[in-house]
MIDO-462483 format. One line per field, with one value per residue (C-alpha): chain; z, y, x. Coordinates in steps of 0.2 Angstrom, whole numbers, padded with zeros to 4 digits. Example, Ala and Ser with C-alpha at 12.3 -4.5 7.8 and 13.67 -1.06 7.14 Angstrom:
% MIDO-462483
chain = c(A_A)
c3 = c(0039_0036)
c2 = c(-0022_-0005)
c1 = c(0062_0068)
***
This chain:
% MIDO-462483
chain = c(A_A_A_A_A_A_A_A_A_A_A_A_A_A_A_A_A_A_A_A_A_A_A_A_A_A_A_A_A_A_A_A_A_A_A_A_A_A_A_A_A_A_A_A_A_A_A_A_A_A_A_A_A_A_A_A_A_A_A_A_A_A_A_A_A_A_A_A_A_A_A_A_A_A_A_A_A_A_A_A_A_A_A_A_A_A_A_A_A_A_A_A_A_A_A_A_A_A_A_A_A_A_A_A_A_A_A_A_A_A_A_A_A_A_A_A_A_A_A_A_A_A_A_A_A_A_A_A_A_A_A_A_A_A_A_A_A_A_A_A_A_A_A_A_A_A_A_A_A_A_A_A_A_A_A_A_A_A_A_A_A_A_A_A_A_A_A_A_A_A_A_A_A_A_A_A_A_A_A_A_A_A_A_A_A_A_A_A_A_A_A_A_A_A_A_A)
c3 = c(0000_-0004_0006_0001_0004_-0002_0011_0023_0021_0005_0007_0005_0012_0027_0021_0006_0017_0032_0049_0053_0070_0077_0088_0101_0099_0114_0106_0121_0116_0100_0095_0086_0078_0089_0085_0090_0103_0113_0118_0135_0139_0133_0145_0160_0156_0157_0173_0181_0193_0187_0168_0173_0183_0169_0154_0150_0140_0147_0140_0149_0141_0130_0115_0117_0118_0102_0094_0100_0092_0076_0077_0078_0061_0054_0060_0051_0034_0035_0040_0055_0070_0073_0088_0094_0108_0117_0120_0126_0112_0120_0123_0117_0133_0132_0142_0136_0123_0113_0099_0087_0094_0079_0064_0052_0036_0028_0041_0047_0065_0077_0095_0106_0119_0130_0146_0154_0162_0181_0180_0168_0177_0184_0170_0158_0145_0142_0138_0127_0118_0116_0109_0097_0091_0089_0080_0067_0065_0063_0055_0044_0040_0040_0053_0057_0075_0088_0103_0119_0134_0151_0167_0177_0192_0182_0187_0180_0162_0163_0167_0152_0140_0146_0145_0127_0122_0122_0128_0140_0132_0144_0153_0145_0159_0163_0146_0150_0159_0170_0181_0196_0186_0175_0174_0168_0155_0152_0134_0127_0110_0099_0082_0068_0073_0092_0102_0106)
c2 = c(0000_0017_0033_0048_0060_0059_0054_0068_0062_0052_0035_0034_0052_0045_0029_0037_0045_0039_0043_0060_0066_0081_0095_0104_0123_0126_0116_0105_0089_0078_0065_0052_0034_0019_0009_-0009_-0001_0005_-0012_-0012_0005_-0001_-0017_-0006_0007_-0005_-0012_0005_0005_0020_0015_-0002_0005_0015_0003_-0014_-0020_-0025_-0030_-0045_-0049_-0041_-0051_-0044_-0027_-0029_-0036_-0021_-0009_-0019_-0017_0002_0002_-0009_0003_0018_0008_0003_0020_0014_0021_0031_0030_0040_0041_0057_0062_0077_0087_0088_0071_0061_0054_0045_0053_0045_0040_0049_0041_0041_0024_0022_0033_0034_0043_0042_0052_0062_0055_0048_0044_0050_0041_0045_0040_0048_0039_0041_0052_0064_0067_0084_0093_0096_0083_0075_0091_0098_0081_0080_0098_0094_0079_0087_0102_0091_0079_0094_0107_0097_0080_0087_0077_0085_0078_0070_0061_0054_0045_0041_0034_0046_0041_0047_0066_0068_0062_0074_0089_0084_0084_0100_0109_0102_0110_0094_0100_0089_0081_0070_0053_0036_0026_0009_0009_0001_-0014_-0012_-0024_-0017_-0018_-0007_0012_0027_0036_0054_0059_0074_0081_0093_0098_0109_0127_0124_0133_0121)
c1 = c(0000_0007_0007_-0003_0012_0030_0043_0048_0066_0069_0076_0095_0097_0107_0115_0122_0136_0145_0138_0144_0153_0143_0151_0141_0139_0150_0164_0166_0158_0159_0146_0155_0150_0154_0169_0175_0187_0171_0165_0173_0165_0148_0149_0154_0141_0127_0134_0131_0117_0109_0110_0104_0089_0082_0085_0076_0091_0108_0125_0132_0148_0161_0155_0137_0145_0153_0137_0128_0141_0140_0120_0123_0132_0119_0105_0114_0116_0098_0092_0082_0093_0108_0119_0133_0146_0147_0165_0175_0181_0199_0206_0191_0186_0169_0156_0139_0128_0115_0104_0090_0083_0071_0068_0054_0060_0043_0035_0050_0049_0062_0064_0079_0088_0103_0114_0129_0143_0145_0161_0152_0135_0130_0140_0127_0133_0116_0106_0120_0122_0103_0102_0116_0108_0090_0097_0106_0091_0078_0088_0100_0092_0074_0065_0049_0047_0058_0051_0058_0050_0057_0050_0040_0051_0067_0068_0085_0079_0065_0077_0088_0073_0067_0084_0085_0069_0058_0041_0032_0017_0009_0010_0009_0001_0010_0018_0036_0041_0057_0066_0055_0038_0027_0032_0021_0031_0033_0031_0041_0042_0052_0046_0054_0052_0053_0067_0081)
***
C-alpha cells in the first residue's frame, strides 16, 4: 500500500554517506559513531546501577557489547536508527551515549535516547548532547518531529529533556516494563520550529 504523501526524508538520504561526527555549539563535546574499541566501555556502562535501573536491556559480556556496536552500524546503513558516543572534544574521553533509537523517514519522526557515564554526570553533558543531536536531526536532516520517553520516576531525565527543548506532552500510563515492574512514562516532543 502506498502513502498519500512523499517521504519527508527520501530513502538513502542518510545511508548514502558515512555517519557524521557532530560538535556541540560550545565546542566542548563531540558525538562520534561507535567503534569496536568502545566495547569495554559499553559493557561497563550497562553495569552501572543508574543506567541499569532505567534500561530494560543489558549487556552481559564483551562479545554482547561488540554485537551491540555492530548493530549500531547496521542501524545507520539500514536508516532505522543512529547511535553516537558522546566524547570530550579535547582528549576524546567517552562521556555517554545519545541516539535516534528508531527513525521513520517516511513520516519524518524519530525517538531520542541518552545516558551519561557516572564520572560525567552533573556537568550538563546529556542536555548539550541531546540538543546537538536534535538540532542536526531537525535542521540538517529534515526530521519533522523528535520524541523521547522516560519513566515518570526518572527526574534527571525529565530535566535533560526540558533543557534540550523537548516539551512535556503527557503521561503514557503503565507503558514500559522495567526490572521492578511497570512504569508510567513521560512523553516529550520537539518539532521543527521549536526553540532548542
